[in-house]
N, C-alpha and C positions, 0 to 999 in steps of 0.2 A: 471207316466205309461203313456203311448201315449195311443188314441183312436185305440185300436184296429182294429176298423171294420170303423175309420175317411175315407179311402182311397176311399172304399166300397159306403160313400154316398155321398160323393163330389166327381167333377170335377175340374181339371185345370184351375184355373183365373189367369189373368194377367192383370196389367190394360188399361184401353183401351186411344188410340193415339187422343189427341186432333184433331178436321177435320185437312184435309190437308190447305185449304185458309186459314185459320185463322193461323196456325203455321207459315208457308210459308212467312207472313207479320209481323214477329217480329222474337227474338231469344231467346224465351224461351224456358226449358227442353218440351218434347213433350207430356208427361204422364199425362194424367187425374188424378187427385187425388183418391186414394186406401180408402176404409174407413178401422176402426179399426176392426172390424167386421168383413165385408169381409176376412181379414188379419188371423185374427184369423181360420178362415173355412179352410183356403188353409193350416195355420199351421199343422191345424187337421190331414190333409192328412198326416203327417210321422206318418212311426212305429214304428219309434225309436228301428229299426231294432238290433239283437241281435250282428251283423258283417255289423256295418255300415261304405259301402263305399263311400258314401259321403265324409268322410275324409280324403281316399284316393284322390280324387279328387281337394279338396282343400289345394293346396300349404299354406296352412298359418293354416292347421291342426283345422280349425275352429269348435265348439262343435254344430253341428249342430241339430243336434237331441233335443241334451239339449233346444237351447232356440228358436227352435218348440216350444217343447210341455211346454215351461216357456209365450211363447205367445198364445198358446191354453189356457190354466190355466189365461190368462189372468194379469200376472205379467212382466210386461214390465220392470220396472226398475231391476230387478233381469235377465231379458232378455239381457237390456243392460247391466247386469256387465257382464256374460257369453261370449256376443258378445266382446266386448273389452277388454275381459280378449285373447284375439288371432290376435283381430286385430284393429291396431290404427285408423284408418279409414275407417269404414266399410259404411258411405256415400258416399266415392268417391267407391269405389268394388261393391257399390251395386249400383252404376250408370252404370262403365265403365267394369265389369268383365266380360268372357262371361262367365262367369259360369259353368266351367269344373265339381263343384260337381253337377249338375244337370245330367250331361252325366254318373255319377258313382251312383245316388240315384237305390237303387233296385226297389225300385217300377217302376221305368222306364224299367224294363225287360220286362214287359206285358204292363202298363200302361202308363200314361203320368204321367213324376217326378214331384216330390213335386215341388214348386213353391221358391225354394229356396232363390235365387235372390231379390224376392219380399218384402219374409219377412225381409231378411237382411238390404234393403234398409229401411222397414218402421219402423223397430227395430231402426235405426241408426235416421234415419229422427224425431221418437219419442224423444229419448234423446236429441235430440237437439230444438225443440221445451220444452221438460219439463226443458231443462237447464242442465239434469245429464250430458248426456254426454261431453258436454263441460266442466265442473268443472274442472280448474288446478286442476293438485295435483304435485305442485314443491317437491324437494323432501327435506327431515328432515335433510338432512345432505350434507356436502360435502367433498367429498372426496379431492381437491385441486387439482386434477386433469385437464385435460384442453382436450379436443378433437378437431378438426376443423373436418366440414364434405363438401366437395369439391362438389354439386352439391342439388338443391333443391327440386328436383323432389319428386315421391313417394318412393324412397329407403334411400332417403338421408333425409325426415323428418320423418320416421316411425326411423330410426336411430339414428339421435339427438332427438326424446322427450324419446326413450327409455332409452339414454344416459344420459339426463338432468335427469329425474325420478331414476334414479341412484347416482345422488348427482353429477354428472362430468359438468363442464362447458362447454357446447358446444358451440362454433360457427360455423353457415352454412353460406360456400361462394356461391352466383350465378354470374352469368355474365353479366345476363339478366339485366334490371330496377328493375324489379319486384320478387317476390320469389314465386314459385310453377313450374317452369322449365316446363314441356307440359302436366303437371297439367292446367297451366295458356296459352300458348301459342301454344299447340300442338289440345287440343281439345275444338270442337265447344260449344258454349255456353249453343244449343239446346241439350247436352249431358248432362255437368254439369255449371248452372250458378257460375259464379265465387265465390258469395257470400256460395257458399259451402266450396271452397275453403278457404277464406277470415277468415270465425270463426274458423276453424280449426289453420288459423296459430297466430289467437288471441292467443289462450289456449296454443299453443306452446310458443309464446312470455312471457304468463302468467307463464308459469315452468319455467324460466329463459333461453331459447333456443335464441340468437343473432343469427341476419338475419345481412348478410353484400348482399346486392344488388351491382350490378356496379362493379364487381370484379373479374378478369378472373386471376386464379391463374393459378401462371408462369408468369402473364404479369403486371398485376397492384400488386402484392403480389408474393416476389421471391421463389422459393423451399427452397431455404435455408432459408429465415426467417419464411417461414411455419413449418418448421422441429424443427428450435428452438423454436419457438412461443407457441408448442404445445406438449402433452406427446402422442399423434396417431391421426393418421388422416386415412381417412376413402373417397374414391373416390366413389362416386355416380354420377357421372359425361356424364352416359349414354353411349349406342352406337346410336352416332350423324353421322356419315359418310354415307352420300343413298347410295344405290344401284342403279349404274346407269345403262342403255340401250346403247345398241351400236350398234347405226344403224345409213344411211343416213339419213343428214336431223338434226340431233340433235342437232346442233348448228344455227339450224332458228330463227331469234325473234318468240316469242310466246310458246315455249320449256320449264316448270319451272320444279323444284322439288315442289313434292306437301307439304311437309312442308316452303317451303319458301312461297306459297301463304296463308295454314291455319295459320301461324304468322303474316302474315300482316293484314288478316281479322280479327285476334282476337285483335291485337295495335290498326285496327281502332274502334272496339268496343269499347273499355278499354278507346281511347281519347288521344294517346298516337302516335298514328299515322293519320295525317291527310287527308290522301289518299294514296290507293291502288297503287302501279304500274303496279300489275297481275291484268288488270280489264277485266272481263268474260262479264259484262253486254251486253246485246244484242247478246252475242259469242256464237258459239257453239265450247262446251266443251270435250272435251275426256280426261279421266280418265285412266291412264297404270296402272292395280294393282285389283284387287278384294277384297282385305283384309279391314281392319276395318278404315285403313287412304284413301284410295280412296273411302269408303264410308263418311268421314268426307266432305274430299271434296267437294264430291256429293250433300250433303245437303246446304253445305256451297254456290253454285255455284247456286242452284237452289234460294236459299233465296235473292241474290244479280243479279235477271233476268238476267240469262243466255239463253239465243235463244233457244238453246238444251246440254242436259248434258247424255254422255253415259260413260260408264264404262267400260273397257275390261278386263276380264279375261283368262288367257291364261290356265287354268286348263277349262275342259269340264263340264258341271252344274250336279252339282249333286243333289242326289236323294232329295226328299220332306222327308223321315223321313231314321231313320237309316243305311246306308250303310252298305252293309254285311262285308264289308274289316274291318268296327272297333265295333263290338262287345261290348257288356256291358262288362266289366265296365270301357271301353277307349274311347273317347273322340269323340262324331261320327261324322262322316263324313255327313254331309246334305245341305241341301240349307237351309244357313239365309240371312233369310231376315231385312235388318236395317229399322229404320223409313222413314229413307232418300229415298229409293229405292220405295215407297210407294208414293211419293210425286211428282213424274214425270220421264224423261227422261226412258235411255234405258239400262239394261244390257245388254252384251254381250258376251259369253263363248265360251271358246274353241279355240280365234285366236289367233294370235302372228303378233307383227308389223314387216314389214320389213325394210320400208321408211316411211322417213316424206318427205314431198311433199311440196315443199314452192315456194310464187312467191315473186319476189320483195325481197328476203330475210328473207318473214315472212311466217311462217306454213300455206298451205291450205288445211293439206288434209292428211292421213295416207294411204299405202296400209298395206292391211293385207292378211293372208291367215289362214284357219281353217285345223284343228289340231289333234294333243293328247300330251298331255304334258305327258313325262315320266322323270324318275329322269338325270338330268342332261344335258336333251335335250327336241327338240319340232319338234314331224312326221309332216308335212303340209300334207294333201292333195291335192294329184293333181287338179287340176281344179278348185279349191275353192277360188281362188286371184278373191278380193272387194278393193272398195275400198271408205272411208267415209271421209267427209269435218268435216274442225278443223280449227278454230281461235288460239285457246287455247290447250295446251297440257299441262297435271301436270301428273309427271313422282309420280306413290304413290307405290316403290315395294321394300319398305323397307330399314333396314339397313345393314351395313356391322362389323359395329365395332367402337369403338371408334377413336375418330380424332389424328391421327397421322400427325408428331411429333406434340410435345406441350407435357404437362403435365406430360402424363406418360412414355414420353421420358426421360421427366428432371431428374424425380423419378429415371428412372433405374428400373423399375419393370420387371419383363419378361410376357411374352407374350403368351398364348397358340399356339397350330397350327392355332386356328381358328383368332387372331387377338385379342383375349378379354385379359382381366389381369389374368393372372395364380393365383390362392389365396389356400392354405390349408382349412383343413376341419374347421379351425374357421376361413374363410374367411381375412385370414392374406395373403399379396403378399411377393416375395420375398425379398422385403425389409421390415426387422425389426419395428413393429408400424405403419404401412401403411397398411391399410385394404380395401378391393373392395368390393361394392356390388349394387345388380341389372344387369342394363344390362351392365355396363362397363364391369362386370367379366361374367357373363351370357350369353350375347350375345342378339341380341333383343328377348322379351318376357311381359308376360303378366305383367298388374298395380297389381295384386294380387304374383306374384314370386318379384317385385322390393318391396313390402311391407314385404316379408315373409323374403327375403334377408335383407332387412337393420334391421328388429329382431334379427337374425344371426348373423351380423357382427356387431352390438352393445353388443351383447351375449361374441361374442368374442376378444371387445375391451374389455370389462368391466375385463373377464378372466385376459385378458393380465395387465393389469392397476393397480388390485386389489388383481388377484389372485382368484376370485371366486363373486359370485351377490351377492350385497347387496338388494337386493328386494326381497319382500315377496315370501312365497310359491305361487305357481302360483295356487294350487288346487282349492285356491277360487275363486269364482265366481268375487269379485271383485279386486282382487291381480293384480298389475301393475308387467305384468312379463317377464323377458328377456326369448326369446325364441331361 
């Protein structure tokens, strides 16, 4: 039973960020340690509602009130079991998920919501330090079935772990040189250090998952060989086609896609790339796009000693508190300030780029106009035209779908009207034995959705191969369940 008055006795707290001058000198995670005692206090604010809407906000269906109360009563091992029963990688989501669960917290109706994301990460980190969370759980039996997973991002890794624990022989193919997908090359180290990823990959390897890097399926291994060699295939190759901007001057030197920039930065840090071709040192950097990828570029450019950084957002600045257009329990529209935004630079809202201005073939500035974004269009405000300086422009407008032509077209799977891979309720595509999970089937989305879909696709594959799950009852906290 939760403390019924915990939310009355304690206010919401989250970890402090390291001083800006200090963290701009390195690539370590930005947050200071948060004690177990303080975490217990935050968990005590959870009311264990009769109808807990945080479940509705969480795509994984995390049993949030249950592990909150286990933390409150200092039962960290049980809390870890309960958290891992629904989430393969809580140390990832605790760092990277925007916490839609908090937007659905009942306490948030009239108070600050419970610090759910904090408690989740603290449980995950405790379980790693204790060794409990990274203990391998190899299957007791083998089904004799082989499954190929294409892509090693969060969806692919979640599917692989679930299937390996069910007794299937799983091989994960990754076209990059190292395993991890966007977790390795798209996320800056200051948001999640790579040791967090690497130690989880070691667990998967110990559970029997086989990783094959530097292998572009459809090129280095043919689709025909893939189908012949495996009883089932899961496509977890993401939504990787970048959304472009159509303005004059797009072809000027110095205009780059955000992901090209972030991948280079991460490769330099890991030592697999000597130097960046997209050099922002001492330059005026403009980022087009107000989302998380833009914020990642923002913090990266500041650490690379850019002369200035500006992030442009086509939407007007949201309010500081939940907007009336997004009432509880929907995900609230409100101003969100990432750690990078307090490190310097400038955010400019309600503007649209009308042209890139160059000199001698290189970008020198951007013409802007203020206005209002409406679905499918932008209404400019007359007389608000302006110009800003830019030596480097990074386009961070998201992604439109999986790469075509290529593996998807070679397989011959049906696509949706949005260009994603069509699947049924069991995550099977139009080709029997070929499944899809994550952004390739859902479209660009959150890490928590990727993990949830990887688990669901694994359940579909397991049913397809065996006629039913071979895993234990998911009601037990320590159970490893296909969902």
